[in-house]
C-alpha positions as CSV (number, residue, x, y, z in Angstrom):
1,M,46.5,33.3,-4.0
2,R,45.0,35.0,-6.9
3,I,48.3,33.5,-9.2
4,L,47.1,30.2,-7.9
5,I,43.4,30.8,-8.2
6,K,44.4,31.3,-11.8
7,L,46.3,28.6,-12.6
8,F,43.3,26.0,-11.2
9,A,41.1,28.1,-13.6
10,I,43.2,27.0,-16.4
11,F,43.5,23.7,-15.2
12,Y,39.6,23.5,-15.6
13,V,39.2,24.7,-19.0
14,F,41.6,22.8,-20.3
15,T,40.5,19.3,-19.1
16,G,36.6,20.3,-20.0
17,L,35.5,20.9,-16.3
18,A,35.6,24.9,-16.2
19,Q,31.5,25.1,-16.2
20,G,31.5,23.9,-13.1
21,G,29.6,21.2,-11.0
22,S,28.7,17.6,-12.3
23,Q,29.2,16.1,-16.0
24,K,25.4,15.1,-15.7
25,N,24.6,18.7,-15.4
26,K,26.9,20.6,-17.6
27,P,25.9,22.1,-20.9
28,K,27.2,19.9,-23.4
29,L,30.0,21.6,-25.3
30,T,30.2,20.9,-28.8
31,N,31.3,23.2,-32.1
32,D,27.9,23.6,-33.4
33,K,27.8,27.2,-32.1
34,P,29.2,30.0,-33.8
35,N,32.5,31.1,-32.1
36,V,33.3,34.6,-31.2
37,I,36.5,36.3,-31.2
38,F,35.7,40.4,-29.9
39,F,39.4,42.0,-31.1
40,L,39.8,45.2,-29.6
41,V,42.5,48.0,-29.8
42,D,43.3,50.8,-27.2
43,D,43.6,54.4,-28.4
44,F,42.8,53.4,-31.8
45,G,41.4,56.2,-33.9
46,W,38.7,56.2,-36.8
47,K,41.4,57.3,-39.7
48,D,44.1,54.9,-38.4
49,V,43.0,52.3,-40.5
50,G,43.7,51.3,-44.2
51,Y,40.1,51.4,-45.2
52,N,39.2,54.6,-43.5
53,G,41.6,56.3,-45.6
54,T,45.1,56.7,-43.6
55,E,47.9,57.2,-46.1
56,F,50.8,56.0,-43.6
57,Y,49.9,53.7,-41.5
58,E,49.3,50.2,-43.4
59,T,46.6,47.8,-41.7
60,P,46.5,45.4,-44.8
61,N,45.1,42.4,-42.8
62,I,42.7,44.7,-40.8
63,D,41.2,46.4,-44.1
64,K,41.2,42.7,-45.9
65,I,37.9,40.8,-43.0
66,A,37.1,44.5,-42.8
67,N,35.7,44.2,-46.5
68,E,34.8,40.8,-46.3
69,G,31.9,42.3,-43.4
70,M,29.8,45.2,-42.4
71,K,31.4,48.6,-42.1
72,F,29.9,50.9,-39.4
73,N,30.7,54.4,-40.7
74,Q,28.8,55.8,-37.4
75,A,30.5,53.0,-34.5
76,Y,30.5,55.4,-31.3
77,A,32.3,54.5,-27.6
78,A,30.2,55.0,-25.0
79,H,32.8,57.5,-23.7
80,P,36.1,59.0,-24.7
81,R,38.1,57.5,-22.2
82,C,39.0,53.7,-21.2
83,V,37.7,52.2,-18.1
84,P,34.1,54.4,-18.5
85,S,34.0,52.7,-22.3
86,R,35.6,49.2,-21.5
87,F,32.9,49.3,-18.4
88,A,30.0,49.6,-21.2
89,M,31.0,46.9,-23.6
90,I,31.6,44.6,-20.4
91,T,28.3,45.6,-18.9
92,G,26.0,46.6,-21.3
93,K,24.9,49.6,-19.5
94,Y,26.2,53.6,-19.8
95,P,29.2,54.0,-17.4
96,A,27.1,56.8,-15.8
97,R,24.9,54.8,-13.9
98,E,27.5,53.8,-11.8
99,G,29.7,57.2,-11.5
100,I,32.1,56.0,-13.9
101,P,34.0,58.2,-13.9
102,G,33.4,60.7,-10.9
103,K,31.9,58.6,-7.9
104,G,34.1,57.8,-5.0
105,G,32.8,55.5,-2.3
106,K,32.8,51.6,-1.7
107,D,30.0,50.9,-3.9
108,S,30.0,52.6,-6.7
109,G,32.0,54.2,-9.6
110,K,33.4,50.9,-9.9
111,L,32.9,47.2,-12.0
112,K,30.7,44.8,-9.5
113,R,31.7,41.4,-9.3
114,S,27.8,41.6,-9.2
115,E,27.8,42.5,-12.5
116,F,26.2,40.0,-14.9
117,G,28.4,40.2,-18.0
118,I,28.7,39.7,-21.7
119,A,31.0,37.0,-20.6
120,K,29.2,35.1,-17.7
121,A,26.2,35.5,-20.6
122,F,28.2,33.5,-22.7
123,K,29.9,30.9,-19.9
124,A,26.3,30.4,-18.7
125,E,25.3,28.7,-22.3
126,G,28.3,26.2,-22.2
127,Y,30.9,28.7,-24.6
128,V,34.5,28.5,-22.9
129,T,35.8,31.7,-22.4
130,F,39.2,33.4,-22.6
131,F,40.6,37.1,-21.8
132,A,44.0,38.5,-22.6
133,G,45.6,42.3,-22.7
134,K,44.5,45.3,-20.7
135,W,41.3,44.8,-18.5
136,H,41.8,48.3,-16.7
137,L,38.2,47.8,-14.4
138,A,39.9,46.1,-11.5
139,S,39.7,49.0,-8.9
140,A,37.0,47.0,-6.9
141,E,39.5,44.2,-7.3
142,V,37.1,42.6,-9.9
143,Y,39.3,41.2,-12.2
144,P,38.4,39.4,-15.4
145,E,37.7,35.5,-14.3
146,D,35.5,37.6,-11.8
147,Q,33.7,38.1,-15.2
148,G,33.0,34.7,-16.3
149,F,36.3,34.6,-18.4
150,D,37.4,31.2,-17.8
151,V,41.2,32.3,-18.4
152,N,42.8,35.6,-18.4
153,I,45.9,36.8,-19.8
154,G,47.7,40.1,-18.1
155,G,44.4,41.3,-17.3
156,G,44.3,43.9,-14.5
157,H,44.7,47.3,-12.9
158,A,47.0,48.1,-15.7
159,G,45.9,51.3,-18.4
160,A,49.2,50.6,-20.1
161,P,52.2,48.7,-20.3
162,G,55.2,49.8,-18.1
163,S,57.2,48.7,-21.6
164,Y,55.8,46.7,-24.4
165,F,59.5,44.8,-24.2
166,Y,59.8,42.1,-21.4
167,P,59.6,42.5,-19.0
168,Y,56.4,44.2,-19.5
169,N,56.0,46.2,-15.9
170,K,59.5,48.0,-16.2
171,S,59.3,51.2,-17.3
172,K,61.9,52.9,-19.7
173,N,60.8,55.9,-18.0
174,K,61.5,56.8,-14.6
175,N,58.4,59.0,-13.9
176,H,55.9,56.5,-15.6
177,H,54.5,54.5,-13.1
178,A,52.7,51.8,-14.5
179,K,50.3,49.4,-12.6
180,K,51.3,45.7,-12.9
181,M,50.4,42.9,-15.2
182,E,49.7,39.7,-14.0
183,G,50.3,36.7,-16.0
184,L,52.8,37.8,-17.8
185,E,55.8,36.4,-16.0
186,D,56.6,33.4,-18.6
187,G,58.6,35.5,-21.0
188,K,61.8,36.5,-22.6
189,E,64.1,39.7,-23.1
190,G,63.2,40.6,-26.5
191,D,59.3,39.5,-26.2
192,Y,57.0,42.0,-27.9
193,L,53.5,42.5,-26.1
194,T,51.1,42.2,-28.9
195,D,53.1,39.4,-30.2
196,I,53.0,37.4,-26.7
197,L,48.8,38.0,-26.8
198,T,48.4,36.9,-30.0
199,T,50.3,33.9,-29.3
200,K,48.7,33.0,-26.4
201,T,45.5,33.9,-28.2
202,L,46.1,31.4,-30.6
203,S,47.3,29.0,-28.1
204,F,43.4,29.0,-27.0
205,I,41.7,28.8,-30.0
206,K,43.7,25.3,-30.9
207,E,43.0,23.9,-27.5
208,N,39.2,24.6,-28.0
209,K,38.9,24.2,-31.8
210,N,35.9,21.6,-30.9
211,K,34.6,24.0,-28.6
212,P,32.3,27.3,-29.1
213,F,34.5,29.5,-27.3
214,F,33.9,33.9,-27.0
215,V,37.9,35.2,-27.0
216,Y,37.7,38.9,-26.3
217,L,41.3,39.9,-27.0
218,S,41.9,43.4,-25.6
219,H,45.0,44.6,-27.0
220,Y,47.5,47.2,-24.9
221,G,48.6,48.2,-28.2
222,V,48.1,50.9,-29.6
223,H,48.0,53.1,-26.2
224,T,51.3,54.9,-24.9
225,P,54.5,54.4,-24.2
226,F,55.0,54.7,-27.8
227,E,57.5,51.5,-28.6
228,G,57.5,49.6,-31.7
229,K,59.6,46.7,-33.4
230,D,62.9,47.5,-34.5
231,K,62.1,46.5,-38.2
232,Y,58.8,48.2,-38.3
233,N,60.6,51.3,-36.4
234,K,62.8,51.5,-39.6
235,K,59.9,51.0,-42.1
236,Y,58.1,54.0,-41.4
237,K,61.0,56.2,-40.6
238,T,61.8,55.4,-43.9
239,K,58.8,55.4,-45.6
240,L,58.3,59.2,-43.6
241,K,61.6,60.7,-45.5
242,K,60.4,59.3,-48.9
243,N,57.2,60.4,-48.2
244,P,57.0,63.1,-45.9
245,V,53.9,65.2,-44.7
246,P,53.2,68.5,-46.4
247,S,54.9,71.4,-44.5
248,G,52.7,73.6,-42.2
249,P,51.5,73.8,-38.5
250,D,52.0,70.6,-37.0
251,Y,48.9,71.7,-34.7
252,L,45.6,73.3,-35.2
253,R,43.5,75.0,-32.0
254,V,39.9,75.1,-32.6
255,G,37.9,76.7,-29.4
256,S,38.1,75.5,-26.4
257,T,39.6,71.7,-27.2
258,G,43.3,72.9,-26.9
259,E,45.7,71.4,-29.2
260,T,45.3,69.4,-32.1
261,K,47.5,67.3,-34.6
262,I,46.2,67.3,-37.6
263,K,49.4,65.3,-39.0
264,Q,49.4,61.1,-39.2
265,D,53.5,61.2,-39.2
266,N,54.4,59.3,-35.7
267,P,56.9,56.7,-37.2
268,I,56.7,54.6,-33.5
269,Y,52.9,54.8,-33.6
270,A,52.7,53.5,-37.0
271,S,54.8,50.8,-36.3
272,M,52.3,49.9,-33.3
273,I,50.2,49.7,-35.1
274,Q,51.5,47.1,-37.7
275,S,52.1,44.9,-34.6
276,V,47.9,45.0,-33.9
277,D,47.4,44.2,-37.6
278,D,49.8,41.3,-37.7
279,S,48.1,39.9,-34.9
280,F,44.5,40.6,-36.5
281,G,46.3,39.0,-39.5
282,E,47.6,35.6,-37.5
283,I,44.4,35.2,-36.0
284,T,42.5,35.2,-38.9
285,D,44.7,32.9,-40.9
286,L,44.6,30.2,-37.9
287,L,40.7,30.2,-38.0
288,D,41.2,29.2,-42.3
289,E,43.5,26.7,-41.1
290,L,41.4,25.2,-38.6
291,G,38.7,25.5,-40.6
292,L,37.0,27.5,-38.2
293,T,36.4,30.5,-40.5
294,K,32.8,30.1,-41.5
295,N,31.8,29.4,-37.7
296,T,33.2,32.2,-36.2
297,I,31.9,35.8,-36.0
298,I,34.6,38.5,-35.8
299,V,34.3,42.2,-34.3
300,F,36.9,44.5,-34.7
301,T,37.0,47.8,-33.3
302,S,38.7,50.4,-30.2
303,D,38.2,51.7,-26.7
304,H,37.7,55.4,-28.1
305,G,39.5,57.7,-30.6
306,G,42.8,58.8,-30.9
307,L,45.3,60.4,-28.9
308,S,45.6,63.7,-31.0
309,N,44.5,66.8,-28.6
310,R,46.7,67.9,-26.0
311,G,46.5,70.7,-23.2
312,N,50.5,70.9,-22.5
313,T,53.4,69.9,-24.3
314,R,52.8,66.1,-24.3
315,R,53.7,63.8,-27.2
316,L,50.9,63.1,-29.1
317,A,50.2,59.4,-31.4
318,T,47.6,60.6,-34.4
319,S,45.0,62.9,-36.6
320,N,41.8,62.2,-36.3
321,L,40.5,64.5,-38.7
322,P,38.3,65.2,-40.4
323,L,36.8,64.6,-37.0
324,R,37.3,67.2,-34.4
325,A,39.3,66.6,-31.4
326,G,40.1,63.0,-29.8
327,K,40.5,61.0,-26.7
328,G,39.0,62.7,-23.8
329,H,36.5,64.8,-25.7
330,N,33.1,64.3,-26.8
331,Y,33.9,65.0,-30.0
332,D,33.6,62.8,-32.6
333,G,36.7,62.4,-32.8
334,G,36.9,61.0,-29.0
335,V,33.9,58.8,-29.5
336,R,33.6,57.4,-33.1
337,V,35.4,54.8,-33.7
338,P,36.3,52.2,-36.3
339,M,34.6,49.2,-36.4
340,F,33.2,46.1,-38.0
341,V,31.4,42.9,-37.9
342,K,32.0,39.8,-40.0
343,W,29.2,37.3,-39.8
344,P,30.0,34.3,-42.2
345,G,26.8,33.1,-43.8
346,V,24.9,36.5,-43.1
347,T,27.1,39.9,-43.4
348,K,28.3,40.3,-46.9
349,K,30.5,43.2,-48.2
350,S,28.8,46.3,-47.2
351,E,28.5,49.3,-44.7
352,T,26.4,51.0,-43.0
353,N,25.7,55.0,-41.5
354,F,23.5,53.2,-38.6
355,Y,24.7,54.6,-35.5
356,I,25.5,52.2,-32.9
357,T,27.3,52.9,-29.3
358,G,29.7,50.5,-26.8
359,T,26.5,49.3,-25.0
360,D,24.8,47.5,-27.4
361,Y,27.5,44.7,-28.4
362,Y,26.2,42.8,-25.6
363,P,22.8,42.5,-26.8
364,T,24.2,42.1,-30.0
365,L,26.1,39.1,-29.8
366,L,24.2,37.3,-27.5
367,E,21.2,37.6,-30.5
368,M,23.8,36.8,-33.2
369,T,24.5,33.3,-31.0
370,G,21.0,32.4,-30.3
371,L,21.7,33.2,-26.6
372,P,18.7,34.5,-24.7
373,L,18.8,38.3,-24.2
374,R,19.4,39.5,-20.1
375,P,17.9,43.0,-20.6
376,E,18.2,42.9,-17.0
377,Q,21.4,43.8,-17.2
378,H,22.9,45.6,-20.7
379,L,20.1,48.1,-19.8
380,D,21.4,50.2,-22.3
381,G,22.6,48.3,-25.3
382,K,20.1,47.8,-28.4
383,S,20.7,45.1,-30.5
384,F,21.6,46.1,-34.2
385,K,21.4,42.4,-35.1
386,N,19.0,43.2,-38.1
387,T,21.4,45.8,-39.6
388,L,23.7,43.2,-40.3
389,T,20.9,41.1,-41.5
390,G,19.8,43.3,-43.8
391,N,17.9,46.1,-42.6
392,R,19.9,49.0,-43.0
393,S,17.9,51.8,-42.7
394,I,20.0,54.8,-40.1
395,N,19.2,54.9,-36.6
396,T,16.9,57.8,-36.0
397,D,15.0,57.7,-33.2
398,R,17.3,56.3,-30.5
399,P,19.4,58.9,-29.0
400,I,22.9,57.6,-27.4
401,F,24.8,60.0,-24.3
402,W,28.3,60.4,-23.3
403,H,28.8,61.9,-19.7
404,S,32.4,63.0,-18.5
405,P,32.5,65.2,-15.8
406,V,36.0,64.5,-14.9
407,P,38.0,67.0,-17.6
408,R,41.6,66.8,-18.4
409,P,42.2,70.8,-19.2
410,V,45.6,70.3,-19.2
411,S,46.3,66.8,-20.7
412,T,43.5,66.2,-23.3
413,G,42.3,69.7,-23.4
414,D,38.8,68.7,-22.4
415,R,36.3,70.2,-20.5
416,A,33.0,69.0,-18.6
417,N,30.2,67.7,-20.7
418,T,27.2,65.9,-20.9
419,A,26.1,64.9,-24.6
420,V,23.7,63.0,-27.3
421,R,23.1,62.4,-30.6
422,K,19.7,61.5,-32.0
423,G,19.7,61.1,-35.9
424,D,22.0,63.6,-37.3
425,F,22.0,66.3,-34.4
426,K,24.5,66.3,-31.9
427,L,24.0,68.6,-28.7
428,I,27.0,68.7,-26.3
429,D,26.1,70.9,-23.0
430,F,29.2,71.8,-21.2
431,Y,27.2,72.3,-18.1
432,E,30.0,74.3,-16.3
433,E,30.5,76.8,-18.6
434,N,26.8,77.3,-19.5
435,R,27.8,76.6,-23.0
436,L,25.8,74.5,-25.7
437,E,26.9,73.7,-29.1
438,L,24.8,71.7,-31.6
439,Y,25.9,70.0,-35.0
440,N,24.4,68.4,-37.9
441,I,27.0,65.5,-37.9
442,K,25.7,64.8,-41.5
443,N,26.4,67.7,-43.0
444,D,29.3,68.8,-41.0
445,I,31.5,65.9,-40.0
446,G,34.3,68.6,-38.4
447,E,31.6,70.0,-36.0
448,I,33.1,73.2,-36.8
449,K,29.7,75.1,-37.2
450,N,27.6,75.7,-34.4
451,L,24.1,75.9,-34.6
452,A,23.0,76.3,-31.4
453,N,21.7,79.5,-31.7
454,K,20.1,79.1,-35.0
455,M,18.3,76.0,-34.2
456,P,17.0,77.3,-30.7
457,T,14.3,74.4,-31.1
458,K,16.4,71.6,-32.1
459,R,18.6,72.7,-29.3
460,D,15.7,72.8,-26.4
461,E,14.5,69.5,-27.3
462,L,17.9,67.8,-27.3
463,L,19.3,69.4,-24.2
464,K,15.7,68.0,-22.7
465,L,17.0,64.9,-23.5
466,I,19.9,65.3,-21.7
467,K,18.6,66.5,-18.6
468,D,16.1,63.7,-18.4
469,W,18.8,61.0,-19.3
470,R,21.3,62.2,-16.3
471,Q,18.4,62.3,-13.8
472,D,17.3,58.9,-14.4
473,V,20.8,57.1,-14.6
474,G,22.3,59.5,-11.3
475,A,25.2,61.2,-13.8
476,V,27.7,62.4,-11.5
477,I,27.6,66.3,-11.8
478,R,30.4,68.0,-9.9
479,T,30.2,70.7,-7.1
480,E,31.0,74.0,-7.6
481,E,33.7,73.6,-4.7
482,Q,34.8,70.5,-6.2
483,I,35.7,72.5,-9.3
484,L,37.1,75.0,-7.9
485,K,39.7,72.4,-6.4
486,D,40.6,71.1,-9.7
487,K,41.2,74.3,-11.3
488,K,43.5,75.0,-8.6
489,K,44.7,71.5,-9.3
490,E,45.3,72.2,-13.3
491,D,46.7,75.6,-12.3
492,K,49.7,74.0,-10.6
493,K,50.3,71.9,-13.3
494,K,51.1,75.0,-16.2
């Protein structure tokens, strides 16, 4: 049934009837409104792009556009894991408001059909809307097409493909049971998922070049499994042999964060990054070819930090140094992400230390395109349009929050905590352990010097913000019984 609904929706898009109702009452589709391309990469670390200093990976297409727009040096995801971070970008709300993660039950802890997400807002104003790739928000059977996307390619329950090579639902690892991806059944042997998602995105843009469009390309790359195309695998294996990384330990243990990978030396991961960079380049080249570049806003970012930490012996992807830790952690290595915006005619080649979080894209993109804000929906989002138009002041007054009530100490080595950043300071409350860590992010990018005992006034000020915020959003705090049950489960895994 869902496949029939998808085909029906696609038919409506390409026959110009997708907005519903009579032609007389439809918003007029013209190309005078700016198009939007939101390019999202999975598990992509802050240090994984050339413009942030990687010496092993190659991202020439991404770097080129980043250097033509405004780079945000302190852009953050709203959570260090996939589902909560993506929820924030779609809804403009902190995931803790819906108990994501941590709160079960029929009506909680999930993306609801009733949410008026970002695609619904664009569709309501006459945009054709397109989603391709990783959705991962379908636990309540709410899919991209239920959240305002006219077309959905491959978005559903899956958090990762079984394989990056067709058929994508079949894993080479017998112990890996990926959830099925739908809408990608028309491939052939040898097809690479990153390439196919790109091809389908290019087709949509070509077919809708005379209409305002909102494209949300959410790549499964560079999430595990580690699978790259042969030509790039060989390239980076050769590169690593010619220019080996410095000798010494591969991992570093810092505090209770598990082991951290300290070298960028995974050739398959580098191969996957190059495929994502190729995708970005193909899309920007097509915009040039179709004469759409001057009327298209591009946002590039990741859903959270790179996979660099473990509590076991899993294979890791990358290093986020000098940032501390990675995916799963509320240290900056887990939540700071590469991000830039190119807004032709508005942004100039520049960079800013104005910090933003994942809830902010929704109101910002509405303001940038001249669409009405929906403050009753994007409750936690703050528009950074003024920063893009020239006010590059550092955000010193607004606190931003992270809440991680479901740790994975064996997998990624993290512990339950809530964190807040306000101005230069960041406090992390490891509430299960009655432990506080305070860092001056400006002076200590690696979050090494804990100032909690040296600066009690600042510590207590930020702790009050955390406690008040947790109460305001109804954040999940696990009971002692739950903690003991989880500990037993973790002990069995060891």
